[in-house]
C-alpha positions as CSV (number, residue, x, y, z in Angstrom):
1,M,-17.7,-16.5,3.2
2,E,-15.9,-16.6,-0.2
3,Y,-16.0,-19.7,-2.5
4,A,-13.4,-20.7,-5.1
5,L,-12.6,-23.7,-7.2
6,V,-9.9,-26.1,-5.9
7,V,-9.2,-26.9,-9.6
8,A,-10.0,-24.7,-12.5
9,F,-12.6,-26.2,-15.2
10,D,-11.1,-26.8,-18.6
11,R,-14.6,-25.4,-19.9
12,D,-15.6,-21.9,-19.1
13,T,-19.3,-22.1,-19.6
14,V,-21.9,-21.6,-16.7
15,D,-23.9,-24.5,-17.8
16,F,-20.9,-26.8,-17.4
17,A,-20.4,-25.5,-13.9
18,R,-24.0,-25.7,-13.2
19,G,-24.0,-29.4,-14.1
20,V,-21.0,-30.1,-12.2
21,E,-22.6,-28.8,-9.0
22,V,-25.9,-30.5,-9.6
23,G,-24.1,-33.9,-10.3
24,I,-22.1,-33.5,-6.9
25,L,-25.4,-32.6,-5.2
26,H,-27.1,-35.8,-6.8
27,Q,-24.2,-38.1,-5.6
28,R,-24.5,-36.6,-2.1
29,L,-28.0,-37.1,-1.8
30,R,-27.4,-40.8,-2.9
31,T,-24.8,-41.6,-0.5
32,E,-24.9,-39.2,2.7
33,P,-27.3,-39.3,5.4
34,L,-30.2,-36.9,6.0
35,P,-30.6,-34.1,6.9
36,L,-28.0,-33.3,4.3
37,E,-26.7,-29.5,4.2
38,A,-25.4,-28.1,0.9
39,T,-24.4,-24.8,-0.7
40,V,-25.3,-24.3,-4.4
41,H,-25.2,-21.2,-6.6
42,V,-28.6,-19.5,-7.0
43,E,-28.8,-20.4,-10.6
44,N,-29.2,-24.2,-9.6
45,A,-32.3,-23.5,-7.3
46,E,-34.7,-25.0,-9.7
47,M,-32.5,-28.1,-10.0
48,A,-32.2,-28.5,-6.1
49,I,-35.9,-28.4,-6.1
50,R,-36.2,-31.0,-8.8
51,L,-33.6,-33.2,-7.0
52,A,-35.5,-32.9,-3.9
53,D,-39.0,-33.9,-5.5
54,T,-37.3,-36.7,-7.5
55,N,-36.2,-38.3,-4.3
56,G,-39.2,-37.4,-2.3
57,L,-37.3,-35.2,-0.1
58,T,-38.0,-31.7,1.5
59,V,-35.6,-28.9,0.6
60,R,-35.4,-25.8,2.9
61,A,-33.1,-22.9,1.4
62,E,-31.5,-19.7,2.8
63,N,-30.0,-17.0,0.8
64,P,-27.8,-14.9,2.9
65,N,-25.9,-13.1,0.3
66,G,-27.8,-13.0,-2.9
67,E,-25.4,-15.5,-4.9
68,W,-25.3,-18.8,-2.9
69,L,-28.2,-20.8,-1.5
70,Q,-27.6,-22.8,1.9
71,L,-29.9,-25.8,1.5
72,V,-31.0,-28.4,4.0
73,F,-32.6,-31.6,2.5
74,S,-34.7,-33.9,4.7
75,S,-37.1,-36.5,4.6
76,S,-40.6,-35.6,3.7
77,V,-42.0,-38.3,6.0
78,S,-41.4,-37.7,9.8
79,P,-40.2,-40.7,11.8
80,G,-43.1,-42.5,13.3
81,S,-45.7,-41.1,11.0
82,M,-45.9,-43.8,8.5
83,S,-48.6,-46.5,9.0
84,S,-47.8,-50.2,8.3
């Protein structure tokens, strides 16, 4: 699968692109239901782990091509396992 930008960034830095990617992922984690599937560049692996930890989630990753990670974020607590 090939990925490309819909609109080119006006900044040509890796850090800017990584920040945008993490920002989009953060927003999706706050607004979309779990489990959430996402694809991020391998350079954002650490940030994906941090987002999962910060939100009390588990993240599973697959790296089929060495450049992009396919992630699945899910709840750390399985339904019915919480005691009242």
